[in-house]
C-alpha positions as CSV (number, residue, x, y, z in Angstrom):
1,M,-44.4,54.1,147.7
2,R,-43.6,57.3,149.9
3,G,-40.9,55.5,151.9
4,N,-39.3,55.1,148.1
5,F,-39.6,58.9,147.1
6,E,-37.9,60.1,150.3
7,K,-34.8,57.8,150.0
8,I,-34.5,59.0,146.2
9,V,-34.8,62.9,147.5
10,Y,-32.6,62.1,150.1
11,F,-29.9,60.2,147.6
12,I,-30.3,63.0,145.3
13,G,-29.5,65.8,148.0
14,G,-26.7,63.9,149.2
15,V,-25.2,63.6,145.4
16,C,-25.7,67.6,145.4
17,I,-24.0,68.1,148.2
18,I,-21.2,66.2,147.5
19,A,-20.8,67.3,144.0
20,L,-21.7,71.3,145.3
21,I,-18.2,70.3,147.9
22,L,-15.9,69.1,145.0
23,F,-16.7,71.8,143.1
24,L,-15.9,74.1,145.9
25,F,-13.1,72.2,147.2
26,P,-10.1,73.6,145.0
27,Y,-11.8,77.3,145.4
28,I,-11.4,76.6,149.2
29,L,-8.2,75.1,149.1
30,L,-6.6,78.1,147.1
31,F,-8.5,80.6,149.3
32,G,-6.8,79.0,152.4
33,V,-3.3,78.6,150.9
34,I,-3.5,82.2,150.1
35,A,-4.5,83.3,153.7
36,Y,-1.8,81.6,155.2
37,L,1.0,83.0,153.1
38,L,0.2,86.3,153.5
39,I,-0.7,85.8,157.3
40,K,3.1,84.3,157.5
41,V,4.2,87.7,155.2
42,I,2.4,90.4,157.4
43,A,3.9,88.4,160.4
44,F,7.2,88.4,159.5
45,F,7.4,92.4,158.5
46,N,5.8,92.7,162.3
47,K,8.0,90.4,163.8
48,D,10.9,92.6,162.7
49,K,9.7,95.9,163.7
50,A,8.8,94.3,167.2
51,Y,12.0,92.6,167.4
52,T,13.9,96.4,167.3
53,K,11.4,97.8,169.8
54,T,12.0,95.2,171.9
55,S,16.1,95.2,171.5
56,Q,15.7,99.0,172.1
57,V,14.1,98.1,175.6
58,K,16.0,95.2,176.5
59,N,19.3,97.8,175.9
60,N,17.8,100.4,178.1
61,E,17.1,98.1,180.6
62,Y,20.2,96.5,180.8
63,T,22.1,99.8,181.1
64,T,19.7,100.9,184.0
65,Y,20.2,97.5,185.7
66,K,23.9,97.8,185.5
67,S,24.1,101.7,186.5
68,N,21.9,100.4,189.3
69,E,24.2,97.7,190.5
70,D,27.2,99.4,190.8
71,E,25.6,102.2,193.5
72,D,24.5,99.1,195.5
73,E,27.8,97.0,195.6
74,D,29.1,100.0,198.1
75,E,26.3,99.9,200.6
76,D,26.2,95.9,200.9
77,I,29.7,95.7,202.0
78,G,29.9,93.9,205.4
79,E,31.9,91.4,207.7
80,I,33.6,88.8,205.5
81,I,33.9,85.0,207.0
82,D,36.6,83.4,206.3
83,V,35.5,79.3,205.9
84,E,37.8,76.1,205.7
85,Y,36.7,73.3,204.2
86,E,37.9,70.0,204.8
87,E,37.7,66.7,202.1
88,V,35.4,63.6,203.1
89,D,37.8,60.3,202.5
90,K,35.3,58.6,200.4
91,K,34.9,54.8,201.6
């Protein structure tokens, strides 16, 4: 008798848990979709702000790099070596 009672309790408990999951599934799904869309919208607006900041930084780095490059060109001029190349016949 006791073995049958435990099986019945487990069966009723399993059915209740499955019913609860099926009842809550649409709400969980709706919450997930709303959270996903909210995160994407926030990331889209933050990306625009981050893009303008990084483009300004990159622009400043580029102009700084170019100005330093012009100064270094005059100092690095040294002996120029002339090299003659001969074509190798392919056999």
